[in-house]
C-alpha positions in Angstrom: -14.9 15.8 33.5 -15.8 13.5 36.4 -16.8 9.9 35.7 -18.4 7.2 37.8 -15.9 5.2 39.7 -17.1 2.0 38.2 -16.0 3.2 34.7 -12.4 2.7 35.7 -12.9 -1.0 35.4 -12.8 -0.7 31.6 -9.9 1.6 31.2 -6.8 0.3 29.3 -4.7 0.5 32.4 -6.8 -0.6 35.4 -6.6 0.8 38.9 -9.2 -0.9 41.0 -10.0 -4.4 42.1 -12.4 -5.2 39.3 -10.0 -4.1 36.6 -7.2 -6.0 38.3 -8.8 -9.2 37.3 -11.2 -10.1 40.1 -14.5 -9.1 38.5 -17.3 -11.5 37.9 -17.5 -13.4 34.5 -20.3 -11.1 33.5 -18.3 -8.0 34.3 -15.3 -9.4 32.4 -17.3 -10.0 29.2 -18.8 -6.5 29.5 -15.5 -4.9 30.1 -13.9 -6.7 27.1 -16.8 -5.8 24.9 -16.6 -2.1 25.9 -12.8 -2.0 25.3 -13.2 -3.3 21.7 -16.0 -0.9 20.9 -14.4 2.2 22.5 -11.1 1.4 20.8 -12.7 2.1 17.4 -13.3 5.7 18.4 -9.9 5.9 20.0 -8.3 5.1 16.7 -10.4 7.7 14.9 -9.3 10.4 17.3 -5.7 9.4 17.2 -5.6 9.6 13.4 -7.3 13.0 13.2 -4.8 14.6 15.6 -1.7 12.6 14.9 -1.5 11.8 11.2 0.1 15.1 10.0 2.9 14.6 12.5 3.2 11.0 11.3 3.6 12.0 7.7 6.4 14.4 8.5 8.1 11.8 10.7 8.0 9.1 8.0 9.3 11.5 5.3 12.2 12.6 7.6 13.0 9.0 8.4 13.1 7.8 4.8 14.2 10.7 2.6 17.8 11.6 1.8 19.3 13.9 4.4 19.7 16.7 1.8 16.0 16.7 0.9 14.7 18.5 4.1 16.6 20.9 6.4 14.4 19.8 9.3 10.8 19.1 10.4 9.5 22.6 9.7 11.1 22.6 6.2 9.4 19.3 5.5 6.1 20.7 6.6 6.5 23.8 4.4 7.7 21.8 1.3 4.9 19.3 1.7 2.1 22.0 1.9 3.8 24.1 -0.8 4.1 21.3 -3.4 1.1 19.1 -2.4 -1.3 21.3 -0.6 -2.7 20.9 2.9 -4.0 17.4 1.9 -0.3 16.4 1.5 0.1 16.1 5.3 -2.9 13.7 5.4 -1.5 11.6 2.5 -1.9 7.9 3.3 -4.5 8.6 5.9 -7.1 6.2 4.6 -5.3 3.0 5.6 -4.8 4.1 9.2 -8.3 5.6 9.4 -9.8 2.2 8.8 -6.8 0.3 10.3 -6.4 2.2 13.5 -10.1 1.7 14.3 -9.5 -2.0 14.2 -5.9 -1.7 15.7 -7.0 0.3 18.7 -10.0 -1.9 19.2 -7.9 -5.0 19.1 -5.1 -3.5 21.2 -7.4 -2.2 24.0 -9.6 -5.2 24.0 -6.8 -7.7 24.0 -4.9 -5.6 26.6 -7.9 -5.9 28.9 -8.0 -9.7 28.3 -4.2 -10.3 28.8 -4.2 -8.0 31.9 -6.9 -10.1 33.6 -5.3 -13.4 32.4 -1.9 -12.5 33.8 -3.3 -11.2 37.1 -5.5 -14.2 37.8 -3.1 -16.9 36.7 0.3 -15.5 37.7 0.4 -12.4 39.9 -2.5 -13.2 42.4 -1.2 -16.8 43.0 2.3 -15.5 43.6 1.1 -12.9 46.0 -1.0 -15.4 47.9 2.1 -17.5 48.8 3.1 -17.2 52.5 6.6 -16.3 51.5 5.4 -13.3 49.4 6.1 -9.8 50.8 2.6 -8.9 49.6 1.0 -11.3 52.1 1.0 -8.4 54.6 -0.5 -5.9 52.1 -4.2 -5.0 52.0 -6.5 -7.3 50.1 -7.1 -4.6 47.5 -3.4 -4.2 46.9 -2.8 -7.9 46.6 -5.5 -8.1 43.9 -4.1 -5.2 42.0 -2.1 -5.9 38.9 1.5 -4.5 39.3 3.1 -2.2 36.8 5.3 -5.0 35.4 2.0 -7.0 34.8 0.7 -4.1 32.8 3.9 -4.0 30.8 3.7 -7.8 30.1 0.1 -7.4 29.0 1.3 -4.5 26.7 3.8 -6.8 25.0 1.2 -9.5 24.4 -1.3 -6.9 23.1 1.4 -5.4 20.9 2.3 -8.7 19.3 -1.4 -9.5 18.8 -2.1 -6.2 17.0 1.1 -6.4 14.9 -0.5 -8.9 12.5 -3.1 -6.3 11.6 -0.7 -3.3 12.0 2.0 -4.6 9.6 0.1 -4.5 6.3 -1.7 -1.3 7.3 1.5 0.6 8.2 3.3 -0.9 5.1 0.7 0.6 2.7 0.6 3.9 4.7 4.3 4.3 4.5 4.5 3.7 0.8 1.7 6.3 0.2 3.4 8.8 2.5 6.7 8.8 0.5 5.0 9.6 -2.8 6.1 13.2 -3.4 4.5 13.9 -6.7 1.8 16.5 -6.6 0.2 15.2 -9.8 -1.7 12.0 -9.0 -1.0 10.7 -12.5 2.7 10.7 -11.7 2.4 8.6 -8.6 3.0 4.9 -8.5 -0.1 4.3 -6.4 -3.3 6.1 -6.8 -4.5 5.2 -3.3 -4.5 2.6 -0.6 -6.6 0.1 -2.6 -4.4 0.4 -5.7 -1.3 0.1 -3.5 -2.6 -3.1 -1.8 -3.7 -4.6 -5.1 -0.3 -4.0 -6.8 1.6 -5.4 -3.8 -0.5 -8.5 -3.7 -0.4 -9.0 -7.5 3.3 -8.5 -7.8 4.6 -10.0 -4.5 1.8 -12.0 -3.0 0.6 -12.0 0.6 4.1 -12.1 1.9 4.8 -8.8 0.2 1.9 -7.1 1.9 3.2 -8.3 5.3 6.7 -7.1 4.5 8.2 -5.7 7.7 6.2 -7.9 10.1 9.3 -8.9 12.2 10.2 -5.3 12.5 6.7 -4.5 13.6 6.7 -7.2 16.2 10.0 -5.9 17.6 8.7 -2.3 17.6 5.6 -3.3 19.5 7.5 -5.3 22.1 8.2 -1.8 23.5 4.6 -1.5 24.5 6.0 -2.9 27.8 7.2 0.7 28.5 4.0 2.3 27.4 1.5 0.4 29.5 3.9 -0.1 32.4 4.6 3.6 32.7 0.9 4.3 32.2 0.1 2.4 35.4 2.9 4.2 37.3 1.7 7.6 36.1 -1.9 6.7 36.9 -1.1 5.7 40.5 1.1 8.8 41.1 -1.6 11.2 39.8 -4.3 9.5 41.8 -2.3 9.7 45.0 -1.1 13.3 44.7 -3.2 15.7 46.8 -2.2 19.2 45.6 -4.5 19.4 42.6 -7.3 16.7 42.8 -7.9 15.3 39.3 -11.0 13.6 38.0 -10.6 10.1 36.5 -10.7 11.4 32.8 -8.1 14.0 33.7 -5.8 11.4 35.3 -6.1 9.3 32.2 -5.5 12.3 29.9 -2.2 13.1 31.6 -1.1 9.5 32.2 -1.9 8.6 28.6 0.0 11.5 27.1 3.1 11.1 29.4 3.3 7.3 29.0 3.1 7.7 25.2 6.1 10.0 25.4 8.0 7.5 27.5 7.2 4.8 24.9 8.6 6.9 22.0 11.7 7.8 24.0 12.5 4.1 24.5 11.5 2.8 21.1 12.0 5.5 18.4 15.2 3.9 16.9 13.3 0.7 16.2 10.6 2.7 14.4 13.2 4.4 12.2 14.5 1.0 11.2 10.9 -0.4 10.7 10.1 2.5 8.3 13.3 1.9 6.3 12.3 -1.8 5.8 8.7 -1.0 4.9 9.7 1.6 2.3 12.5 -0.6 0.8 12.1 -2.3 -2.6 10.0 -5.5 -2.5 12.1 -7.0 -5.3 14.6 -9.3 -3.7 17.2 -8.2 -6.3 16.8 -4.5 -5.6 16.2 -4.8 -1.9 18.7 -2.8 0.3 17.7 -4.3 3.6 17.3 -8.1 3.5 17.4 -8.3 7.3 16.6 -6.0 10.2 20.2 -5.5 11.1 21.1 -4.4 7.6 18.7 -1.5 7.9 20.1 -0.7 11.4 23.7 -0.7 10.1 22.7 1.5 7.1 21.1 4.1 9.3 24.3 4.3 11.4 26.6 4.3 8.4 24.7 7.3 6.9 24.3 9.5 9.9 25.8 7.9 13.0 23.7 7.5 16.2 21.8 10.7 15.3 20.3 8.8 12.3 18.2 6.7 14.7 16.5 9.8 16.0 15.8 11.6 12.7 12.2 12.8 12.7 11.9 12.4 16.4 10.7 16.0 17.0 7.3 15.7 15.1 6.9 12.2 16.6 7.4 13.5 20.1 5.2 16.4 19.6 2.5 14.1 18.2 2.7 11.6 21.1 1.0 13.6 23.8 -2.0 15.2 22.0 -2.7 12.2 19.8 -2.8 9.7 22.6 -4.5 12.1 25.0 -7.2 12.7 22.4 -7.5 9.0 21.9 -8.1 8.4 25.7 -10.6 11.3 25.8 -12.5 9.6 23.0 -12.2 6.2 24.7 -13.5 7.6 28.0 -16.5 9.3 26.4 -17.6 6.2 24.6 -17.1 4.1 27.7 -19.4 6.4 29.6 -22.0 6.1 26.9 -21.8 2.3 27.0 -22.5 2.2 30.8 
């Protein structure tokens, strides 16, 4: 699984000088282009592996507590009443959406990473008073973990404007429990989008945008920890790892760090996205209303309902996404 060293320049969390923001203009354009293209395939891989876990997670987050005894009961009931396709319900919006979402996230992450390094971190480290003045030239030019975290926040906010309507439609499709299609409110993603737009306008489709922005602010922990894990794995000498192997493990572990720090905000986001769009019937007019309702119903444990399938999904889905990302990047060289 070895890869040319120059390929690291295009990874979502850079480790060498070029990826830290000191590449030539030509290399920058090439790196950004590759990130956007490879991100499409990353999204496809992530959906294929992760969507069944996501369906169970959303149902546990939004269903009455008495409906499912736990994650496994939710899986059994879903397959028993709706067939195997039930766990892939609502997959079409993210199939198309995650292709664009991962493309935009990884491409914009590369851009913000270089922007922050060139305009903030390198000038700060070049000051005579900076402790990095005595560091090696390569280390001074390398984006620190906090810079990766900041780039993650900006990339998260950027992709939120695409993610919000996609996740909104996906969530409404995932909570349709009827096995008979004729009994469902929405026949599919297009029908769902059309009905939301016709009844509630564009604002209705982007319902939950503020919750999505808050949720993706936690990308700070994802991409910050990704850089920390990457450095640690590269520096360990006991079991030498190839570049793709480092990214596989760093990607899976950092995704789990992300979910450990942000899961309660996802629970609240799903409550808001599956709430009634009619202002009269709406249960959660504001984000804090949903947060209070979760606590009132189940205490602090309510913020972690459905966490097990989410946590199990985090490693394989994101590791698969990075494997796909790596493979396409090598093809584009």
